[in-house]
C-alpha positions in Angstrom: 0.1 0.0 0.1 1.2 2.9 -1.0 -0.2 5.8 0.9 1.5 9.3 0.3 3.0 10.9 4.0 1.3 14.3 5.2 4.3 16.7 4.6 4.8 18.0 7.9 3.6 21.4 7.8 0.2 20.4 6.9 0.1 18.9 10.4 1.3 21.6 12.3 -1.3 23.7 10.3 -3.6 21.3 12.0 -2.9 22.3 15.1 -2.5 26.1 14.7 -5.7 26.4 17.2 -9.2 27.1 16.9 -11.0 28.2 13.8 -12.3 31.7 13.9 -15.3 33.4 13.1 -15.8 37.1 11.9 -17.8 38.8 14.6 -21.1 39.9 13.6 -22.5 43.3 14.0 -24.7 42.8 17.2 -21.2 41.0 18.9 -19.1 44.3 18.0 -21.6 47.4 18.7 -24.0 45.4 20.6 -24.1 46.6 24.6 -21.9 44.6 26.9 -23.2 41.3 28.7 -22.8 43.7 32.2 -22.2 47.6 31.7 -22.1 50.3 34.5 -21.1 53.3 33.5 -21.5 56.3 36.1 -20.4 60.3 35.6 -21.0 62.6 38.1 -20.8 66.4 36.4 -22.5 69.5 36.5 -21.7 70.9 39.7 -24.0 73.8 40.7 -23.4 76.3 43.6 -26.8 77.4 45.3 -27.2 79.8 48.3 -25.2 82.6 49.7 -22.7 83.3 52.5 -22.8 80.6 55.1 -25.7 78.6 53.5 -23.8 78.0 50.7 -23.3 74.6 49.3 -22.3 72.6 46.0 -24.4 69.4 44.4 -23.5 67.1 41.3 -25.4 65.4 38.9 -25.0 61.8 39.4 -25.7 59.9 35.7 -25.9 55.9 35.8 -26.3 54.0 32.9 -26.6 50.0 33.5 -28.1 46.7 32.9 -26.7 44.9 35.9 -30.1 43.8 37.8 -28.8 45.1 41.1 -29.9 48.7 39.8 -33.8 49.0 39.1 -33.4 51.9 36.0 -31.3 51.4 33.1 -30.6 55.2 33.0 -30.8 57.4 35.8 -29.7 61.1 36.9 -30.0 62.6 40.4 -28.4 65.4 42.1 -26.6 64.8 45.7 -24.7 67.4 47.9 -21.1 66.4 49.4 -22.9 66.0 53.1 -25.2 63.1 51.2 -21.7 61.2 49.8 -20.6 61.3 53.9 -23.1 60.0 54.8 -23.9 57.1 52.5 -19.9 56.1 53.0 -20.7 55.9 56.7 -24.1 53.6 56.4 -21.7 51.5 54.0 -19.0 51.2 56.3 -21.5 50.1 58.7 -23.5 47.8 56.5 -20.5 45.8 55.5 -17.7 44.4 57.3 -16.2 42.1 54.3 -15.7 45.3 51.9 -12.9 48.3 52.4 -15.0 51.6 51.7 -12.6 54.1 50.1 -12.2 57.3 51.2 -13.9 60.6 49.9 -12.3 63.6 49.1 -11.3 65.4 52.0 -13.4 68.3 53.3 -12.2 71.5 52.0 -12.2 74.8 54.7 -10.4 77.4 52.4 -11.4 78.5 48.9 -14.1 75.6 48.9 -16.2 77.1 46.2 -13.6 77.6 43.9 -13.7 76.2 40.1 -10.4 74.2 41.1 -11.7 72.7 44.2 -15.3 72.0 42.8 -13.8 70.0 39.8 -11.0 68.4 42.1 -14.0 66.7 44.5 -16.1 65.9 41.3 -13.3 64.1 39.8 -13.0 62.1 43.6 -16.7 61.9 44.3 -16.8 59.7 40.9 -13.9 57.5 41.4 -15.4 56.7 44.6 -19.1 56.1 42.9 -17.4 54.2 40.1 -15.9 51.9 42.9 -18.3 51.6 45.6 -21.0 50.5 42.8 -19.1 48.4 40.5 -18.7 46.0 43.6 -20.3 43.2 43.7 -20.6 42.3 47.4 -22.0 46.1 47.7 -24.5 45.7 44.5 -26.3 42.6 46.0 -25.4 43.2 50.1 -26.4 47.2 50.5 -29.8 48.5 51.2 -28.4 52.1 50.3 -26.7 51.8 47.0 -29.0 51.9 44.4 -31.6 54.3 45.7 -28.4 56.6 46.4 -26.8 56.3 42.9 -30.6 56.8 41.2 -33.6 57.6 43.3 -34.5 61.2 42.9 -36.8 61.3 45.7 -34.1 60.0 48.4 -34.3 60.7 51.4 -31.4 60.1 54.5 -34.6 60.0 56.9 -36.0 56.5 55.0 -32.7 54.4 56.3 -32.5 54.2 60.2 -28.8 54.5 60.1 
């Protein structure tokens, strides 16, 4: 029997790996399986004198089931973030809650201070909102980020 041997290079070609296929348009450009985008933006300063404060817009876009709404926009003050962080620390001992940007006592309404604080608040929210244990275990996480009628008084902490 004369069977012709397989040339060596063909044998190695078959070991080159799985056959790949072209991605579909949906796979290439569709929404990822799980996504969470949180942005803190549009700081607004209200009041005057000793009653001045700045609040920040929180925009959340997600398809993660822990969040009830896929797209939401709310406004929160720095003092709301302080309360929220304190509650998260009391709710769990298994997650290290990151710090907030520090309190500012001079020039706190300057553009530079407000922008620096906005960036720090955004980083903070992205970390805590993206943590799976907080997504499933926190009673306040989704409400703080998404509920325009959110009130600290609704929570006994």
